[in-house]
N, C-alpha and C positions, 0 to 999 in steps of 0.2 A: 504494500500500500504506500502511496506517495505521502511525503510529509505534509503536503497541503491538505489532502483528504483526512489524514490523522488529526490535524489541527481543527479542521472544520467539524469533525464528528464529536470532538470534545465539547464544543460549544453548541451543537445542534440540540434542539428541543425534540424530544420523542413525542410525536403526535399520535393521535388515535389511529390515524390512517397508517402510519409507519408500523406501529405495534400490531395492528390487526393483520397487515400484510405478512409480517414476520410470523405471526401465529398460524395463519393460513398455510404458509409455505412449510412450516416445520411440523405442525400437529395434524395437518390434513383435514381440518374442520372447514365447514363452509364459511363464506365471508360474513354472513350475518352473525353466526355464533362467535367467530373470531373478533368481531367488533364489540360484542357484548363482553367477552372476556377481557379485551384490551381496555374497555371502559372501567371494568372492575379493578384491574391492575393499576391504571392511572389514578383512579380515585383513592386507592390505598397509598400510593407514593406521593400524590399531590404535586408540589413543586420541588420535591426532593428526589435525589437519586437513591436514597437509602432509607429503610424503615425497619423498626425493631420487630422482631418475630411475635411479640405479645399481641399485636393488633390483628393477627390472623386467627381465624377459626380453623377447625380440622380440614374442611374442604378447601379453604383458601391456601392453607399450607401444602396440601396435596398438589394443588395446581402449581404452586411455586416450585415444588420439587421437580415436577415435569418440565417447567420452564428452565430450571437449572440444568437439567440433562441436555436441553437443547442449546444452552449457552447464552440465554437471554438474561438470566439472573444468576447471581452468585450469592452464596451464604457465607457468613463469617461470624466471628465472635470477638469481643473485646473484654479484657479483664481490667477492672478498675479497683483501686484500693479505696475503701470508704474511710471516713474520719476515725472510726473506731478500730481501724487496722484490718478489718475483714475484707476478703476479696469478693467482688461482685462480677458475675459473668453475664454479659449481654449478647444475645444472639440477634443478628440482623440479616436483612436481604438487601442486595444492591443491584440496580439495573445496569446492564452492560450495554451502554449506548452504541459503541462501535459494532457490536455483534447484532443488535437489533436493526440498526441502519443497514448493515451488510445483508442481513437476511431479508429485509423488506425490499431492497433494491435488486438483490440477486435473483429472486424468483425460483430458487432451487431448494429442494429438500436437503437437509444436512445428511451426509452419508456417515454411517456409523461403522466403526471397526470392531464393535462388540461382537463376541461370539453368540450364536443363536443358542438360547437356553431351551433345549428340548427336554420335556418330561418323559418322553418315550425313548426306549432304546430297543434295538433289535439285534439279534445274532445272525450273522451272515457267514455261511461257510465259504471257504475259498473256492472259486470257480463257479459260484452261483450268481444269478443276476440280482443285484441289489434292488433294482426297481420292482421286480416281481415280488420281493419280500415285504414291500411297504403296504401297510393297511390303507383302506379307503380314508380313514380318519387322518392318517399322516399326510396323505395327498391333499386333503381338504384343508389342513392346517396352513397351507401356503396361500389360500385364498384370502384376500384382504377385504374386510367388511368396512366400507366407508362410514356406515352408521354406528359402528361400535363405539361405545362411550370411552373416552380417554380416561376420565376419572369421574367420580360422583358429582363433583362441582359442575362439570360441563353440561350436565343434563338438568340442572336446577335453574330456575329463574331467580335472579338476584335483585331485580328492580321492582 
């Protein structure tokens, strides 16, 4: 990335349109649902890039973990010493402006290098055809269902 683009993304405001495009491209939800999710996220962050974890409920936190996997949000923690000497740990979430802008402009889904987590295993003897040993269920596991809910939050109305 050029230096000029890096500098511009640091000062860019993440708009509802930018975030909803990035969500559509990474999560594969339709535009209307992505806009609703983006509105929820921007309402939580307000004018800040960072928000403490305590403001989230269970479903919101689940959504943030999904967005963290896609690189749009990162989580972190800070340790602070209180006046009485005790340590206080604060968990927070932070928007990744560069990543969101890149994903909204790019228009491509992020490719993952994660191994596929299969819950099924098969035994194949040497010399046999592996494709003939696969069950119908294993073949159907490759079909992608566009309507499959990503998390509980995505199926609920928040407004």
